[in-house]
C-alpha positions as CSV (number, residue, x, y, z in Angstrom):
1,X,-27.1,-19.3,-17.8
2,X,-24.0,-20.9,-16.3
3,X,-21.6,-18.9,-14.1
4,X,-18.0,-19.5,-13.5
5,X,-16.4,-19.3,-10.0
6,X,-13.5,-16.9,-10.1
7,X,-10.8,-16.7,-7.5
8,X,-10.7,-13.3,-5.7
9,X,-6.9,-13.7,-5.4
10,X,-6.4,-13.3,-9.1
11,X,-6.3,-9.5,-9.8
12,X,-6.4,-10.0,-13.6
13,X,-9.3,-12.3,-13.6
14,X,-11.8,-12.8,-16.4
15,X,-15.4,-11.7,-16.2
16,X,-17.7,-12.0,-19.2
17,X,-14.7,-13.2,-21.1
18,X,-12.8,-9.9,-20.6
19,X,-9.5,-9.7,-18.6
20,X,-9.6,-6.9,-16.1
21,X,-7.8,-5.6,-13.0
22,X,-9.3,-5.7,-9.5
23,X,-9.5,-2.4,-7.7
24,X,-10.9,-1.5,-4.2
25,X,-12.3,1.6,-2.6
26,X,-13.2,2.1,1.1
27,X,-15.9,4.2,2.7
28,X,-14.8,5.4,6.2
29,X,-17.7,6.8,8.2
30,X,-17.5,9.4,11.0
31,X,-20.4,10.6,13.1
32,X,-24.0,9.4,13.5
33,X,-27.2,9.6,11.6
34,X,-27.8,12.7,9.5
35,X,-24.4,14.2,10.5
36,X,-22.4,11.2,9.3
37,X,-19.5,12.1,7.1
38,X,-17.2,10.0,4.8
39,X,-13.5,10.5,4.1
40,X,-12.5,11.6,0.6
41,X,-9.0,11.8,-0.8
42,X,-7.9,14.3,-3.5
43,X,-5.6,13.1,-6.3
44,X,-2.7,15.3,-7.5
45,X,-2.5,16.9,-10.9
46,X,-1.0,14.7,-13.6
47,X,2.2,12.7,-13.0
48,X,3.4,9.7,-15.0
49,X,1.8,7.4,-12.3
50,X,-1.5,9.3,-12.1
51,X,-1.9,9.5,-15.9
52,X,-2.0,5.7,-16.0
53,X,-4.1,5.1,-12.9
54,X,-7.2,7.3,-13.2
55,X,-8.0,10.9,-13.7
56,X,-5.9,13.5,-11.9
57,X,-7.4,16.3,-9.7
58,X,-10.4,14.2,-8.7
59,X,-11.9,13.2,-5.4
60,X,-12.5,9.6,-4.4
61,X,-12.6,7.2,-1.5
62,X,-9.2,5.8,-0.4
63,X,-8.3,2.7,-2.4
64,X,-6.4,1.2,-5.2
65,X,-5.5,-2.0,-7.1
66,X,-5.1,-5.4,-5.6
67,X,-1.6,-7.0,-5.8
68,X,-1.3,-10.4,-7.3
69,X,-1.2,-12.2,-4.0
70,X,-4.0,-10.5,-2.2
71,X,-7.8,-10.5,-2.0
72,X,-9.8,-7.3,-2.5
73,X,-10.4,-7.3,1.3
74,X,-6.6,-7.4,2.0
75,X,-6.0,-4.8,-0.7
76,X,-8.4,-2.2,0.8
77,X,-6.9,-2.7,4.3
78,X,-3.4,-2.2,2.8
79,X,-4.5,0.8,0.8
80,X,-6.0,2.6,3.8
81,X,-2.7,2.1,5.7
82,X,-0.7,3.4,2.7
83,X,-2.9,6.3,1.7
84,X,-4.3,7.7,4.9
85,X,-2.3,6.0,7.7
86,X,-5.2,4.2,9.3
87,X,-5.6,0.6,10.5
88,X,-8.9,-0.8,9.4
89,X,-11.0,-3.8,8.6
90,X,-13.7,-4.4,6.0
91,X,-17.4,-4.5,6.6
92,X,-18.8,-6.8,4.0
93,X,-22.1,-4.9,3.5
94,X,-21.1,-3.5,0.1
95,X,-19.1,-6.4,-1.3
96,X,-20.9,-6.5,-4.7
97,X,-18.4,-5.3,-7.3
98,X,-18.8,-2.9,-10.2
99,X,-15.4,-1.9,-11.7
100,X,-14.0,-2.3,-8.2
101,X,-14.9,-3.7,-4.9
102,X,-16.4,-1.1,-2.6
103,X,-16.3,-1.6,1.2
104,X,-17.4,0.2,4.3
105,X,-14.2,0.3,6.4
106,X,-14.3,0.3,10.2
107,X,-11.5,2.2,11.8
108,X,-9.8,-0.1,14.4
109,X,-8.0,2.6,16.4
110,X,-10.1,5.7,17.2
111,X,-6.9,7.5,18.3
112,X,-5.5,7.5,14.7
113,X,-6.2,10.5,12.6
114,X,-6.2,10.2,8.8
115,X,-3.4,11.9,6.9
116,X,-2.1,12.1,3.4
117,X,0.6,9.4,3.4
118,X,1.5,9.3,-0.4
119,X,2.2,13.0,-1.1
120,X,3.4,12.1,-4.6
121,X,-0.2,11.0,-5.4
122,X,-2.5,12.9,-3.2
123,X,-2.8,16.5,-1.9
124,X,-5.6,16.5,0.6
125,X,-8.2,14.6,2.7
126,X,-11.7,15.9,3.4
127,X,-14.6,14.7,5.5
128,X,-17.9,15.4,3.8
129,X,-21.5,14.5,4.6
130,X,-22.6,11.5,2.6
131,X,-25.8,13.2,1.3
132,X,-23.8,16.3,0.3
133,X,-21.2,14.2,-1.6
134,X,-24.0,12.4,-3.3
135,X,-25.7,15.7,-4.4
136,X,-22.3,17.0,-5.6
137,X,-21.7,13.9,-7.8
138,X,-25.2,14.1,-9.3
139,X,-24.8,17.9,-10.0
140,X,-21.4,17.2,-11.7
141,X,-22.9,14.4,-13.8
142,X,-25.9,16.7,-14.8
143,X,-23.5,19.5,-15.8
144,X,-21.6,17.0,-18.0
145,X,-24.8,15.8,-19.6
146,X,-26.3,19.2,-20.2
147,X,-25.9,20.9,-23.6
148,X,-24.1,23.9,-22.2
149,X,-22.0,22.0,-19.7
150,X,-22.6,24.7,-17.1
151,X,-23.4,24.1,-13.5
152,X,-24.4,26.2,-10.5
153,X,-21.7,28.2,-8.8
154,X,-21.4,26.0,-5.8
155,X,-18.8,23.5,-4.5
156,X,-19.8,21.0,-7.2
157,X,-17.5,22.8,-9.6
158,X,-14.7,22.7,-7.0
159,X,-14.7,18.9,-6.7
160,X,-14.4,16.5,-9.6
161,X,-15.2,12.9,-8.7
162,X,-13.5,9.6,-9.8
163,X,-15.6,7.8,-12.5
164,X,-16.3,4.8,-10.1
165,X,-18.2,7.2,-7.8
166,X,-20.3,8.4,-10.8
167,X,-21.0,4.7,-11.5
168,X,-22.1,4.2,-7.9
169,X,-24.6,7.1,-8.1
170,X,-25.9,5.9,-11.5
171,X,-26.4,2.3,-10.4
172,X,-27.8,3.2,-6.9
173,X,-29.6,6.5,-7.4
174,X,-31.7,6.2,-4.2
175,X,-28.9,5.5,-1.8
176,X,-28.1,9.1,-0.9
177,X,-29.4,8.3,2.6
178,X,-26.6,7.3,5.0
179,X,-28.8,4.6,6.4
180,X,-28.1,2.6,3.3
181,X,-24.5,2.3,4.5
182,X,-25.2,1.8,8.2
183,X,-27.0,-1.4,8.9
184,X,-27.6,-0.5,12.5
185,X,-29.7,2.6,11.8
C-alpha cells in the first residue's frame, strides 16, 4: 500500500482522501509517579463559537486548531499560552495523531501558574490524577453504552469529557498508568 507524505503545515490536509482540519491537545503533568496529575480545562456552556468547535460543558486537555501557517507543535505551544497562560514546549512522545495531535507539554517556567485566559470559552481549570481521569472517562463511556444510561453517583457524572479523550481511552485502554506518559519512570 502506498502512502503519501503530507505537510504538517497544511491544517486542511487530506488523509485517506478526506479533507480535515488539524487540532492539537496538550497533556501537562505535575507531580511524580502515582501522585502525578494532569491539567484539564472546562468549556463554557454553548456560545456561537463553542457550538461550532466541539461540545460545550465538557472537560479536555488545553488545545485547539492549527492556523494555516503553523505546525501542530507550534499550535499547541500557542494554545497553551492563549488558554492557560503558560509557556511550554512539546515532548514528542505522543506524536501519533488520531483526530488531533496529542502531546505531552513540558512547562518551561515553573513559576507560572495556569489560569483561564479565554474566559469567553472556558470556566475552570482542574488538576486531576491521570488514573482517576482515565477511570472517569471509562465510567462515562460505559454509562452512555448501557441500556439505562445510568451511572454511579460519583464525580463521573460531574465531568463530561471531550470526544477525543473518549477516543484516546478506546484506542489505548491499557494506558491508564501514568508511566505510559513519563518515559523516565
